[in-house]
N, C-alpha and C positions, 0 to 999 in steps of 0.2 A: 974557497970553492971556486973553480974557474968559471969565467963568464961563458954562458952557452953560445955556441956558434950557430946552432940551428933551432928552429921552432917547428912544431907540427900540430896537425889537427886530424882527428878521426872523422872520415866522411861517411862511412857506413859500417854496419856490423850485422852479420847474419850467422846463424848456427843451424846445423842439421844433425839430429840424433839418429845414428845408424842402428839397424837391428842387429841382433846377435851375430857376431862374426864380421860385421862391417864397421868401418871407422865412423866415429862421430867427429864432426868438423866445425871449426869456427873460421869464418872468412871475413877479413877486415880490409878496408881501403883507407889509406892515410896519405896526407899531403905533407911534405917536408920542404922547408925553404930556409935560406940563410937569413939570420937576423939582420946582417948588414945590407941586405937587399942585392948582393952581387949574384952573378950567375953561378950555376953549380956544374962542376965537372963530376958527373955521376960516378964513373968508374973509380976515380981516385978519392972520393969523399964518402963512399958507403961505409967504410970502416969507422970513420969519425961519427957518422950518424948512429951506428951501432953503439959506439962507446958512450954517446950521450943518452942512449936508451930510447931513441925515436923508433928504431926498427930492431927486431930481435936477431940474435945470432941463431944459426941452425941448431935445433934440438932444445932450444930454450923453452922452459915451461911458460904456459900462458899466464898463470896467476898462482898466487899462494892460496891454499884452501881457506875459505871463509864461510860464514853462516849462510846456509841456503844454496851453496854451490854444489853441483853434482859432479859429473864426469869432467867438466871443464878444468878442474884442478889438475888433471893428468894430461891435458892436451899440450903438445909440444910443437914448436915451429917446424914446418915441413917444407913449404915452398915460398918463394918470394919473387913476384913479378913486378917490374917497375918500368916507368916511362917518363922521359923528361918532358915537362909541359911546354907548350908553345912559349917562346921567349927565353927559355932556358933558366928561369928563375925559381922553379919548384919541380919536385919529383913526386909522381903519384905511385904509391906502392900498393900492391894487392898481396896480402899476407894470409897464408893458410896454416892453421893449427889443427892437429887431429890427435886422436887417441883410440885405442882399442878397448879401453876400460868401459864398463857399463855398470849402472846401478841395478842391483837385483830388486825387482819390485815386490818379491814375495817375502822379503825379510822385514821384520819390525824395526830392526836397527840397521843403519846404513851399512851396506855390504857391497863391495865392488868386486867384479869378476873380470877376468880376461877370457876370451872365447875358449870353450872346451866342448868336446862332443865325442860320440862313440859311433862307430860304423860296424856293420855286420855283413858277412858274405858266407852263405852256406857252401859246403864242399864235402868231399868224401875222401877216405883213404882206403886202399886195398890191403886186405890181410888174408892169411891162409886160415881157413876154418877146418877144424878137425872133429869137433863135437857140436851137437845141438842138444837142447834141453838140459844144459848143464845145471848141476845142483849147487855149484859154487859160482856166484856171479863175479864179474870183474870187481875187485875190491876198491873201496874208496880211500884206503889208507895210502900212505906214501911208499910203503915197502911191498916187495913181491911176496907171494905166499907159497908155501911148500906143498900144499894139498893138491891132489888131483881134482880137476874141475867136475868130474862125473859126466853124466849125460850119455848120449847115444852117438856112436861113431857114424859119420856120414859115409855115403858111397865113395869109394876111393879114399877112405880115411887114412891110408898109410901115406898118401902124398898131400892130402888136404885139397880144399877147393877155394877158389877166390871168392872173397866176400867183401862187401863195402860197408864201412862204418861212417855214420854221420859225424861231421865236424862243423864248426863255425869259426871262421877267421874273423878276429875282432881287432879293430884299430881304435885305440884311445888317444885322442888328440888334446894337447894342452898348449895354449899360448902363454909364454912367460915373458917377464920384463927383465932384461939384462941389468938394469939399474938396481933391481931388487934381488935377483938371483942370477949371478954371473954364469955364463955358459961354461966356464971352466969348472964350476961346481957340479955339472951334470954327470960326469963320469962316475964319481963315487956315489952319487945319489940315485939317479935313475937307472944306470946300468947294473946296479945291484940286483935288479929283477930278472936279468937275462938268464935263461936256462934254469928257471925255478918254477915250481908249481905253487898254486894258491893254498895256503895252510888253512884258510877259513873261506866260507862262502863269499862270493864277490859278484856284484851285479846280477844276481839271480842265478848264478852258476854254482854248483856244489863245490865244497872243498876238494882239492886234488884233481879237479876236472879241467883246469886251465894250465897252460904252459906258456911262459913268455919266451917267444922266439927271438926277439930283438927289440932294440930301441934306436930311433934315429933323432938327431937334433940338427936343426937348420934354421938359419935366419929367415924371417918372413919379409914380404915386400911392403908391409903396412906401417913401417916406422923404423927409426934407427935402432930402437932398444928392444924390439920384439923378436922372439924366435919361437919355433914350434918344436915340441917334444911329442913323438909318436911311439906308443907302445904297440908292438905286434904280438897279439895273444891268440892262442889256439885252444878252443874247446873241443873235447873228444868225448863222445857218448860212452866209450869203453874206458874212460879215464886213462887213455894212452896205452892201455894194455893190449896184448895179443896172445893168441893161443900158441904155445910152443910145446911140441912133444919132447919127451926125454930121449936123448940120443945115445948111441953106443960109441965104442972107440972108433968106429968107421964114420962117425958124424951123421949116421942115418937113424931115423926113428927106431926105437926098440919096439918090435911088433909081437902080437900074440899069434895064436894059431889061425886066427881069422885075418891075418895080415892087417891088423889095426893097431895103432899106437897103444901101448900098454899104459901109458901115463901122459896126460896133457895138463899143463899148468898155465896160469896167467903170469905173464912176464912183461916188464917194460924197462927201459933204461932208467938207471938211477938218477935222481935229481933232488936237490935240497928244496925246502919250501920257505915261503915268506908270505906275510899278510899283504895281499895285493891292494888293500885299502890304503896302504902307506904310499901308493902312487900319488895320493893327494895329501901330502903332509900338512899338519897343523902348525901352529905357532911354536909349540913346545916339542922337544924331541920325543918321537914315538907316538905322537898324537895324530889324529886324522881330521882333516877339514871336511866334515860331512856335508856342508852346504855346497862346497866346490865339487865334491865327488858326486852328489846327487844331481846337480845340474848337468854334469857330463854323462852320467850313466842312466838317469831317468828322464832327462829332458827338461825343458824350460818350465812347463806348467805343472810341476809336481810339488 
């Protein structure tokens, strides 16, 4: 084993536990000097100090997990400030380690999360309304129905009237670790939800009432390894259906002698379905990590 060129000592250690969505940080100051007592050429000797283990390389883990250790085991080297001490015989380093992982206090067994959350924004969509008091409600199944919806034709029922339907725009945010789940794996995994409806109830919304409009994946600014996945999901109180009158060869509604559509049906664009709970996959294929899901969908204190 080669003879060490450098020696070092830790001058101070401090830590800060961040709240959900904020990094937890370790801050250390160290002094490094040459064993032979000669002066230090900082710019040309930092790599040698790294090689001997006195200072970390960027992205290096703080420590290997040990008994009693919490989020610290996930902290990685982020920044390194240094200054040559008077006389040029030692260098003072300020090292910062951080992570976005946090320990879930609600679990009896140690369970670590990365930030996840859900956002809601109410909105409306405009449709053409041809009937009121319909006897056949917008269906909750994935397919269109062939039955007339019944009800009473509204005034001007041959052309319909503008009506607004309640919707909720939903953003589901997940922070992931590229060292555990590579960004290249996201296309097959997460984008599988795009243009699909929920086959089962999800987050308090009934089956078939949600539609995944898109997924975005981007690196975050809180560490080398972290990136965020965002699902854009839309809830529709009419399950994305609209009233559509039967039309003739001229593409106009077929009317009765009162100039009202003879037949009106519920119709929507076709889309396949998937279990939206699988947005939070478990350790085995086809399973759901319910703890992770509930933190995102229900909030911290559930």
